[in-house]
C-alpha positions in Angstrom: 134.4 126.3 123.7 136.0 123.1 122.6 137.5 122.6 119.1 134.8 120.1 118.3 131.8 122.1 119.5 128.9 121.6 117.1 130.7 119.1 114.9 129.6 115.5 114.1 132.2 113.4 116.0 130.8 109.8 115.9 128.3 107.7 114.2 126.7 104.4 115.2 124.3 101.8 114.1 121.5 100.2 116.1 120.7 96.9 114.4 118.6 93.8 114.7 121.6 91.6 113.9 125.0 92.8 115.2 127.1 90.1 113.7 125.3 90.3 110.2 125.8 94.1 110.2 129.4 93.8 111.2 130.1 91.4 108.3 128.1 93.5 105.8 129.9 96.7 106.4 133.3 95.1 106.7 132.7 93.8 103.1 131.0 97.0 101.7 132.9 99.8 103.3 136.0 98.0 104.5 135.7 98.6 108.2 137.4 96.5 110.7 135.7 95.6 113.9 136.5 95.0 117.6 134.6 94.7 120.9 134.6 97.8 122.9 135.0 95.9 126.1 132.2 97.6 127.9 130.9 95.6 130.7 127.3 97.0 130.8 126.5 96.8 127.1 127.4 95.2 123.7 129.1 97.7 121.5 131.3 97.0 118.5 133.9 99.7 117.4 134.3 100.2 113.7 137.6 101.6 112.3 138.9 102.7 108.9 142.6 101.7 109.0 143.8 102.9 112.4 141.1 105.5 113.0 137.9 104.7 114.8 134.9 106.1 112.9 131.9 104.6 114.7 130.2 101.7 116.3 127.3 99.2 116.2 125.0 97.8 118.9 121.8 95.8 119.1 118.6 97.7 119.3 117.8 97.9 123.1 114.8 95.8 124.3 112.7 98.9 125.2 113.4 100.5 121.7 112.6 97.3 120.0 109.3 97.1 121.8 108.5 100.6 120.6 109.1 99.5 117.1 112.4 101.4 116.5 113.9 100.0 113.3 117.6 99.6 112.5 119.2 103.0 111.9 122.3 105.2 111.9 122.8 108.0 114.3 125.2 111.0 114.4 126.7 112.4 117.5 127.2 116.2 117.7 129.8 117.4 120.2 128.6 120.0 122.8 130.4 121.5 125.9 127.5 120.6 128.2 125.0 117.9 127.4 122.5 118.8 130.1 122.4 122.4 129.1 122.0 121.5 125.4 119.2 119.1 126.2 117.3 122.1 127.8 118.1 124.2 124.7 116.8 121.5 122.4 113.5 121.5 124.3 113.3 125.3 124.4 113.8 125.5 120.6 111.0 123.0 120.0 112.8 119.8 119.9 112.5 116.8 122.1 114.7 114.7 124.3 114.0 110.9 123.8 116.7 109.7 126.3 117.8 111.9 129.1 121.4 112.8 129.6 123.4 110.0 131.0 127.0 108.8 131.3 128.8 106.2 129.4 131.6 105.2 131.9 135.0 106.0 130.6 133.7 107.6 127.5 131.5 110.6 128.0 128.0 111.9 128.4 125.2 111.7 125.8 121.5 112.4 125.3 119.2 111.3 122.4 117.4 114.3 120.9 115.1 115.1 118.0 114.5 118.3 116.1 111.0 119.8 116.0 110.0 117.5 113.0 111.4 114.4 114.6 114.8 113.8 113.0 117.0 112.2 115.7 120.5 113.1 116.6 122.7 112.6 119.6 124.2 115.3 122.0 127.7 114.1 123.2 130.5 115.3 125.3 133.5 113.1 125.5 135.8 112.8 128.4 138.6 114.4 126.2 138.3 117.6 124.3 141.1 116.4 121.9 140.4 117.2 118.3 140.2 114.1 116.2 143.2 113.4 113.9 142.8 115.1 110.6 141.6 112.9 107.7 142.2 113.8 104.1 138.9 114.7 102.3 137.4 111.7 100.5 139.3 109.1 102.4 137.6 105.7 102.1 135.9 104.5 105.1 135.3 107.9 106.6 132.1 110.0 106.6 132.1 112.3 103.7 128.7 114.1 103.9 125.7 114.5 106.3 122.3 115.2 104.9 119.1 116.1 106.7 115.9 115.1 105.0 113.8 117.5 107.1 110.2 118.0 107.8 110.7 121.7 106.7 114.1 122.6 105.3 114.3 126.2 106.3 113.0 126.0 109.8 115.1 122.9 110.4 118.3 124.8 109.3 117.3 127.6 111.6 116.9 125.1 114.6 120.4 123.5 114.1 122.0 126.9 113.3 120.6 128.4 116.5 121.8 125.5 118.6 125.2 124.8 117.1 126.2 127.8 115.2 126.2 126.3 111.8 126.3 128.6 108.9 124.9 128.6 105.3 127.5 127.8 102.7 125.7 128.2 99.4 122.4 126.6 98.2 121.2 124.7 95.2 117.5 125.0 93.9 115.7 121.7 93.5 112.6 122.8 91.7 109.4 121.6 93.5 111.5 120.2 96.3 112.7 123.6 97.2 116.3 124.5 98.1 119.2 122.2 99.0 120.9 124.3 101.8 124.6 123.6 102.3 126.0 124.2 105.7 129.4 124.7 107.2 130.6 123.8 110.7 133.6 126.0 111.9 133.9 127.3 108.3 134.2 123.8 106.8 131.4 122.5 104.5 129.8 119.6 106.2 126.5 118.7 104.7 123.2 119.7 103.4 119.6 120.2 104.5 116.5 119.7 102.4 112.7 119.3 102.8 112.1 115.6 102.6 110.2 114.1 99.6 106.5 113.6 100.2 106.9 109.8 100.1 109.6 109.8 102.8 107.8 108.5 105.9 109.6 110.6 108.4 112.4 113.1 108.7 115.9 111.7 109.2 119.6 112.2 109.0 121.4 110.3 106.2 125.2 109.7 106.4 127.4 109.2 103.4 130.4 106.9 103.7 133.4 107.5 101.4 134.1 104.7 99.0 136.9 104.3 96.4 134.4 103.5 93.6 130.6 103.9 93.8 130.0 101.3 91.1 132.2 98.7 92.9 130.6 99.5 96.3 127.1 99.1 94.7 128.2 95.7 93.5 129.3 94.8 97.0 126.1 95.9 98.6 124.1 93.6 96.3 126.4 90.8 96.8 126.3 91.1 100.6 122.5 91.1 100.7 121.7 94.8 100.8 119.6 96.9 98.3 120.3 100.0 96.3 117.3 102.4 96.6 118.7 105.5 94.7 121.5 106.1 92.3 124.1 105.9 91.2 123.8 109.7 90.6 126.3 112.4 89.8 126.4 115.4 92.2 128.1 118.7 92.0 131.8 118.5 92.2 132.1 115.4 90.0 131.4 112.8 92.7 128.8 110.1 92.5 126.4 108.9 95.2 124.1 106.0 96.0 121.6 105.4 98.7 121.3 101.8 100.1 119.7 99.6 102.8 121.8 97.2 104.7 120.3 93.6 105.1 118.6 94.6 108.3 116.9 97.7 106.8 119.1 100.6 107.9 119.5 103.3 105.3 123.0 104.7 104.5 124.7 106.3 101.6 128.0 106.1 99.6 129.9 108.9 98.0 133.1 108.8 95.7 134.3 108.5 92.2 132.0 106.6 89.9 134.6 103.8 89.1 
């Protein structure tokens, strides 16, 4: 089993305006961008300093025709994409895009859990562990949060597939329990039953920022919207949920100011 098995290893944005999104996130999060050089698709690589953290691409025509909106996706490393695609289906999930190769990069499949939250199975051409990043480093992903159709059964689905373990929990009153999870013993995110007004289950990714208040100001100046926060969370950090100008939801986490 590779060192990255079951970990989130990449994130990307499908958007209706690649240039607009590139400029927005450069200003708000501080990412630098460069073309991937792929001959068969448009794909922009996003980096925090010298480290690549994700990418962005236009929504494919077939997805746009189906009404797929701008959104962020997380890639989970597996040792065999085809075998895991079958495991996803056997566990009650779905495969929206069958396994296929990205030349020179790896193999992937677009999957969904039993309630419809989308994630991507991925095996890179290299099993090399990504360079370690200090916790909270601006520009990197600091948290992953599933707004699930049903929190307990969703956790069981992902735990059964990837070996994630429970790592404490926080009661949320009528909303149930916020279940923290660890990957390879390292706390990585949380799972909760989505709020009734949330249209559909989804994964939300938190980008580290040096100051949540300053980042909120940049979001507004760059044409985005703040839809939740700022709010303090356990551990003394602050969060805010936002929409980029094209409508993709993302979150930010860090000190308040």
